[in-house]
N, CA, C and O atoms as CSV, one atom per row, in Angstrom:
chain,resi,resn,atom,element,x,y,z
A,1,MET,N,N,108.977,132.088,69.564
A,1,MET,CA,C,109.908,132.037,70.668
A,1,MET,C,C,109.250,132.482,71.973
A,1,MET,O,O,109.583,131.978,73.046
A,2,LYS,N,N,108.301,133.444,71.874
A,2,LYS,CA,C,107.681,133.900,73.109
A,2,LYS,C,C,106.803,132.813,73.722
A,2,LYS,O,O,106.600,132.820,74.936
A,3,TYR,N,N,106.268,131.866,72.920
A,3,TYR,CA,C,105.485,130.762,73.466
A,3,TYR,C,C,106.372,129.809,74.269
A,3,TYR,O,O,105.934,129.226,75.260
A,4,PHE,N,N,107.596,129.663,73.840
A,4,PHE,CA,C,108.545,128.845,74.587
A,4,PHE,C,C,108.808,129.442,75.964
A,4,PHE,O,O,108.846,128.719,76.960
A,5,TYR,N,N,108.988,130.743,76.022
A,5,TYR,CA,C,109.218,131.404,77.317
A,5,TYR,C,C,107.995,131.297,78.217
A,5,TYR,O,O,108.125,131.082,79.422
A,6,ILE,N,N,106.815,131.446,77.638
A,6,ILE,CA,C,105.587,131.326,78.434
A,6,ILE,C,C,105.453,129.900,78.959
A,6,ILE,O,O,105.100,129.702,80.122
A,7,LEU,N,N,105.731,128.902,78.113
A,7,LEU,CA,C,105.678,127.505,78.540
A,7,LEU,C,C,106.729,127.228,79.628
A,7,LEU,O,O,106.448,126.512,80.590
A,8,ALA,N,N,107.913,127.781,79.479
A,8,ALA,CA,C,108.976,127.588,80.474
A,8,ALA,C,C,108.585,128.223,81.805
A,8,ALA,O,O,108.814,127.631,82.860
A,9,ILE,N,N,108.005,129.409,81.772
A,9,ILE,CA,C,107.580,130.080,83.005
A,9,ILE,C,C,106.451,129.308,83.669
A,9,ILE,O,O,106.446,129.139,84.888
A,10,ALA,N,N,105.484,128.832,82.867
A,10,ALA,CA,C,104.359,128.057,83.418
A,10,ALA,C,C,104.861,126.760,84.042
A,10,ALA,O,O,104.399,126.370,85.115
A,11,THR,N,N,105.794,126.094,83.385
A,11,THR,CA,C,106.367,124.854,83.923
A,11,THR,C,C,107.112,125.127,85.225
A,11,THR,O,O,107.011,124.351,86.176
A,12,THR,N,N,107.844,126.204,85.268
A,12,THR,CA,C,108.568,126.565,86.494
A,12,THR,C,C,107.609,126.855,87.634
A,12,THR,O,O,107.865,126.456,88.770
A,13,ILE,N,N,106.516,127.538,87.356
A,13,ILE,CA,C,105.519,127.853,88.394
A,13,ILE,C,C,104.884,126.572,88.916
A,13,ILE,O,O,104.702,126.413,90.123
A,14,VAL,N,N,104.546,125.658,88.009
A,14,VAL,CA,C,103.939,124.387,88.428
A,14,VAL,C,C,104.925,123.588,89.282
A,14,VAL,O,O,104.538,123.016,90.302
A,15,MET,N,N,106.178,123.544,88.879
A,15,MET,CA,C,107.181,122.805,89.659
A,15,MET,C,C,107.386,123.428,91.036
A,15,MET,O,O,107.527,122.713,92.028
A,16,MET,N,N,107.403,124.748,91.098
A,16,MET,CA,C,107.564,125.423,92.385
A,16,MET,C,C,106.360,125.167,93.289
A,16,MET,O,O,106.516,124.988,94.497
A,17,ALA,N,N,105.160,125.149,92.705
A,17,ALA,CA,C,103.961,124.858,93.493
A,17,ALA,C,C,104.003,123.429,94.024
A,17,ALA,O,O,103.596,123.174,95.158
A,18,TYR,N,N,104.493,122.498,93.212
A,18,TYR,CA,C,104.611,121.105,93.653
A,18,TYR,C,C,105.585,120.989,94.824
A,18,TYR,O,O,105.289,120.331,95.821
A,19,VAL,N,N,106.728,121.618,94.700
A,19,VAL,CA,C,107.744,121.553,95.770
A,19,VAL,C,C,107.211,122.197,97.047
A,19,VAL,O,O,107.407,121.673,98.143
A,20,ALA,N,N,106.532,123.344,96.898
A,20,ALA,CA,C,105.976,124.013,98.079
A,20,ALA,C,C,104.913,123.138,98.747
A,20,ALA,O,O,104.857,123.062,99.975
A,21,GLY,N,N,104.077,122.483,97.955
A,21,GLY,CA,C,103.061,121.589,98.510
A,21,GLY,C,C,103.671,120.396,99.206
A,21,GLY,O,O,103.186,119.960,100.250
A,22,ARG,N,N,104.735,119.868,98.627
A,22,ARG,CA,C,105.403,118.720,99.254
A,22,ARG,C,C,106.023,119.118,100.593
A,22,ARG,O,O,105.910,118.381,101.573
A,23,ILE,N,N,106.665,120.256,100.638
A,23,ILE,CA,C,107.262,120.734,101.893
A,23,ILE,C,C,106.172,120.964,102.931
A,23,ILE,O,O,106.346,120.610,104.097
A,24,ASN,N,N,105.058,121.551,102.525
A,24,ASN,CA,C,103.945,121.794,103.440
A,24,ASN,C,C,103.396,120.465,103.975
A,24,ASN,O,O,103.089,120.352,105.162
A,25,GLY,N,N,103.273,119.465,103.100
A,25,GLY,CA,C,102.793,118.156,103.531
A,25,GLY,C,C,103.728,117.494,104.533
A,25,GLY,O,O,103.281,116.889,105.507
A,26,ILE,N,N,105.020,117.614,104.289
A,26,ILE,CA,C,106.002,117.035,105.213
A,26,ILE,C,C,105.917,117.712,106.580
A,26,ILE,O,O,105.992,117.041,107.609
A,27,GLN,N,N,105.762,119.026,106.595
A,27,GLN,CA,C,105.646,119.743,107.861
A,27,GLN,C,C,104.378,119.334,108.611
A,27,GLN,O,O,104.404,119.175,109.832
A,28,ARG,N,N,103.271,119.162,107.889
A,28,ARG,CA,C,102.033,118.715,108.545
A,28,ARG,C,C,102.199,117.312,109.125
A,28,ARG,O,O,101.711,117.019,110.217
A,29,CYS,N,N,102.884,116.459,108.389
A,29,CYS,CA,C,103.120,115.100,108.862
A,29,CYS,C,C,103.944,115.117,110.148
A,29,CYS,O,O,103.630,114.393,111.092
A,30,HIS,N,N,104.974,115.920,110.192
A,30,HIS,CA,C,105.796,116.039,111.409
A,30,HIS,C,C,104.971,116.580,112.570
A,30,HIS,O,O,105.109,116.111,113.700
A,31,ALA,N,N,104.121,117.557,112.302
A,31,ALA,CA,C,103.285,118.128,113.357
A,31,ALA,C,C,102.293,117.089,113.885
A,31,ALA,O,O,102.079,116.996,115.094
A,32,ASP,N,N,101.689,116.311,112.992
A,32,ASP,CA,C,100.749,115.267,113.420
A,32,ASP,C,C,101.453,114.196,114.239
A,32,ASP,O,O,100.922,113.740,115.252
A,33,ASN,N,N,102.645,113.789,113.807
A,33,ASN,CA,C,103.393,112.779,114.554
A,33,ASN,C,C,103.792,113.282,115.937
A,33,ASN,O,O,103.755,112.528,116.909
A,34,THR,N,N,104.168,114.539,116.025
A,34,THR,CA,C,104.527,115.120,117.312
A,34,THR,C,C,103.322,115.168,118.239
A,34,THR,O,O,103.433,114.857,119.425
A,35,ALA,N,N,102.173,115.556,117.700
A,35,ALA,CA,C,100.955,115.617,118.518
A,35,ALA,C,C,100.553,114.227,118.998
A,35,ALA,O,O,100.140,114.062,120.146
A,36,THR,N,N,100.671,113.237,118.137
A,36,THR,CA,C,100.330,111.866,118.521
A,36,THR,C,C,101.284,111.351,119.595
A,36,THR,O,O,100.853,110.723,120.562
A,37,ALA,N,N,102.565,111.611,119.428
A,37,ALA,CA,C,103.550,111.174,120.427
A,37,ALA,C,C,103.297,111.842,121.771
A,37,ALA,O,O,103.431,111.204,122.815
A,38,LEU,N,N,102.935,113.112,121.756
A,38,LEU,CA,C,102.640,113.828,122.993
A,38,LEU,C,C,101.415,113.245,123.681
A,38,LEU,O,O,101.393,113.110,124.904
A,39,LYS,N,N,100.396,112.899,122.901
A,39,LYS,CA,C,99.181,112.316,123.465
A,39,LYS,C,C,99.481,110.956,124.099
A,39,LYS,O,O,99.002,110.660,125.194
A,40,ILE,N,N,100.266,110.138,123.416
A,40,ILE,CA,C,100.618,108.816,123.939
A,40,ILE,C,C,101.461,108.960,125.207
A,40,ILE,O,O,101.250,108.230,126.176
A,41,GLN,N,N,102.402,109.884,125.208
A,41,GLN,CA,C,103.248,110.096,126.391
A,41,GLN,C,C,102.411,110.562,127.572
A,41,GLN,O,O,102.665,110.156,128.706
A,42,THR,N,N,101.415,111.410,127.323
A,42,THR,CA,C,100.534,111.871,128.391
A,42,THR,C,C,99.740,110.706,128.970
A,42,THR,O,O,99.584,110.607,130.187
A,43,GLN,N,N,99.236,109.819,128.106
A,43,GLN,CA,C,98.493,108.656,128.582
A,43,GLN,C,C,99.380,107.737,129.422
A,43,GLN,O,O,98.942,107.211,130.445
A,44,ILE,N,N,100.614,107.549,128.993
A,44,ILE,CA,C,101.536,106.702,129.749
A,44,ILE,C,C,101.803,107.308,131.124
A,44,ILE,O,O,101.836,106.590,132.124
A,45,MET,N,N,101.992,108.617,131.177
A,45,MET,CA,C,102.245,109.270,132.467
A,45,MET,C,C,101.044,109.135,133.397
A,45,MET,O,O,101.219,108.924,134.597
A,46,LYS,N,N,99.831,109.253,132.866
A,46,LYS,CA,C,98.635,109.094,133.694
A,46,LYS,C,C,98.536,107.669,134.229
A,46,LYS,O,O,98.187,107.468,135.392
A,47,GLN,N,N,98.842,106.674,133.384
A,47,GLN,CA,C,98.815,105.290,133.841
A,47,GLN,C,C,99.847,105.050,134.932
A,47,GLN,O,O,99.572,104.343,135.902
A,48,LYS,N,N,101.031,105.631,134.781
A,48,LYS,CA,C,102.065,105.482,135.811
A,48,LYS,C,C,101.624,106.104,137.128
A,48,LYS,O,O,101.894,105.551,138.194
A,49,GLU,N,N,100.950,107.247,137.067
A,49,GLU,CA,C,100.458,107.890,138.286
A,49,GLU,C,C,99.451,106.994,138.995
A,49,GLU,O,O,99.491,106.860,140.218
A,50,ILE,N,N,98.555,106.385,138.237
A,50,ILE,CA,C,97.540,105.501,138.834
A,50,ILE,C,C,98.212,104.285,139.463
A,50,ILE,O,O,97.881,103.901,140.585
A,51,ILE,N,N,99.146,103.684,138.748
A,51,ILE,CA,C,99.840,102.498,139.268
A,51,ILE,C,C,100.654,102.850,140.500
A,51,ILE,O,O,100.640,102.108,141.482
A,52,ASN,N,N,101.364,103.971,140.467
A,52,ASN,CA,C,102.155,104.375,141.631
A,52,ASN,C,C,101.270,104.663,142.833
A,52,ASN,O,O,101.643,104.343,143.961
A,53,ALA,N,N,100.114,105.256,142.614
A,53,ALA,CA,C,99.196,105.527,143.723
A,53,ALA,C,C,98.720,104.217,144.342
A,53,ALA,O,O,98.609,104.116,145.563
A,54,GLN,N,N,98.440,103.221,143.519
A,54,GLN,CA,C,97.996,101.928,144.048
A,54,GLN,C,C,99.122,101.247,144.828
A,54,GLN,O,O,98.882,100.645,145.874
A,55,VAL,N,N,100.334,101.346,144.319
A,55,VAL,CA,C,101.469,100.695,144.996
A,55,VAL,C,C,101.758,101.380,146.319
A,55,VAL,O,O,102.030,100.705,147.312
A,56,ILE,N,N,101.708,102.689,146.357
A,56,ILE,CA,C,102.002,103.418,147.587
A,56,ILE,C,C,100.958,103.127,148.667
A,56,ILE,O,O,101.300,103.051,149.847
A,57,HIS,N,N,99.701,102.964,148.282
A,57,HIS,CA,C,98.640,102.724,149.263
A,57,HIS,C,C,98.563,101.269,149.709
A,57,HIS,O,O,97.809,100.944,150.626
A,58,THR,N,N,99.327,100.394,149.076
A,58,THR,CA,C,99.364,99.002,149.496
A,58,THR,C,C,100.478,98.862,150.522
A,58,THR,O,O,101.630,99.201,150.252
A,59,GLY,N,N,100.134,98.367,151.683
A,59,GLY,CA,C,101.124,98.224,152.744
A,59,GLY,C,C,102.054,97.053,152.499
A,59,GLY,O,O,101.737,96.154,151.720
A,60,LEU,N,N,103.204,97.061,153.161
A,60,LEU,CA,C,104.195,96.007,152.995
A,60,LEU,C,C,103.659,94.674,153.512
A,60,LEU,O,O,103.917,93.631,152.910
A,61,GLY,N,N,102.929,94.695,154.602
A,61,GLY,CA,C,102.365,93.458,155.136
A,61,GLY,C,C,101.379,92.834,154.162
A,61,GLY,O,O,101.308,91.611,154.043
A,62,ASP,N,N,100.637,93.650,153.482
A,62,ASP,CA,C,99.672,93.156,152.511
A,62,ASP,C,C,100.390,92.487,151.345
A,62,ASP,O,O,99.954,91.440,150.866
A,63,ILE,N,N,101.463,93.071,150.895
A,63,ILE,CA,C,102.221,92.485,149.789
A,63,ILE,C,C,102.816,91.148,150.212
A,63,ILE,O,O,102.781,90.183,149.449
A,64,ARG,N,N,103.364,91.086,151.427
A,64,ARG,CA,C,103.928,89.821,151.925
A,64,ARG,C,C,102.854,88.744,152.041
A,64,ARG,O,O,103.096,87.586,151.701
A,65,ARG,N,N,101.673,89.120,152.518
A,65,ARG,CA,C,100.582,88.150,152.650
A,65,ARG,C,C,100.166,87.607,151.289
A,65,ARG,O,O,99.959,86.404,151.132
A,66,ILE,N,N,100.046,88.483,150.319
A,66,ILE,CA,C,99.637,88.062,148.980
A,66,ILE,C,C,100.677,87.127,148.373
A,66,ILE,O,O,100.326,86.094,147.803
A,67,LEU,N,N,101.954,87.484,148.493
A,67,LEU,CA,C,103.005,86.626,147.951
A,67,LEU,C,C,103.055,85.282,148.665
A,67,LEU,O,O,103.278,84.253,148.028
A,68,ARG,N,N,102.850,85.277,149.982
A,68,ARG,CA,C,102.872,84.034,150.738
A,68,ARG,C,C,101.728,83.128,150.317
A,68,ARG,O,O,101.905,81.915,150.210
A,69,GLU,N,N,100.539,83.711,150.074
A,69,GLU,CA,C,99.386,82.908,149.656
A,69,GLU,C,C,99.580,82.332,148.257
A,69,GLU,O,O,99.174,81.200,147.991
A,70,LYS,N,N,100.182,83.083,147.385
A,70,LYS,CA,C,100.330,82.629,146.008
A,70,LYS,C,C,101.464,81.633,145.813
A,70,LYS,O,O,101.339,80.698,145.023
A,71,TYR,N,N,102.572,81.829,146.529
A,71,TYR,CA,C,103.788,81.100,146.194
A,71,TYR,C,C,104.279,80.136,147.269
A,71,TYR,O,O,105.437,79.722,147.215
A,72,THR,N,N,103.463,79.766,148.227
A,72,THR,CA,C,103.897,78.764,149.217
A,72,THR,C,C,103.516,77.383,148.716
A,72,THR,O,O,102.601,77.225,147.909
A,73,ILE,N,N,104.234,76.392,149.210
A,73,ILE,CA,C,103.969,75.007,148.814
A,73,ILE,C,C,102.783,74.520,149.626
A,73,ILE,O,O,102.800,74.541,150.857
A,74,ALA,N,N,101.756,74.080,148.917
A,74,ALA,CA,C,100.545,73.584,149.601
A,74,ALA,C,C,100.810,72.195,150.169
A,74,ALA,O,O,101.520,71.394,149.562
A,75,ASP,N,N,100.226,71.908,151.358
A,75,ASP,CA,C,100.398,70.586,151.985
A,75,ASP,C,C,99.448,69.590,151.397
A,75,ASP,O,O,99.447,68.427,151.799
């Protein structure tokens, strides 16, 4: 009978270790996904800053000239 108790305790320990490992893996996965999302969001913000800087430094007359050259009917 004592071998049954030892086997039951060993099985319980193994199951608890499995559950703890699974929870740890899930937490690492969430942390990695959060870090990746933060990195992508940072890259998007940097691209927006570059694009906004280019748009602000382009004058209105320049934009009108470019649109007129591209979209007028040629004779």
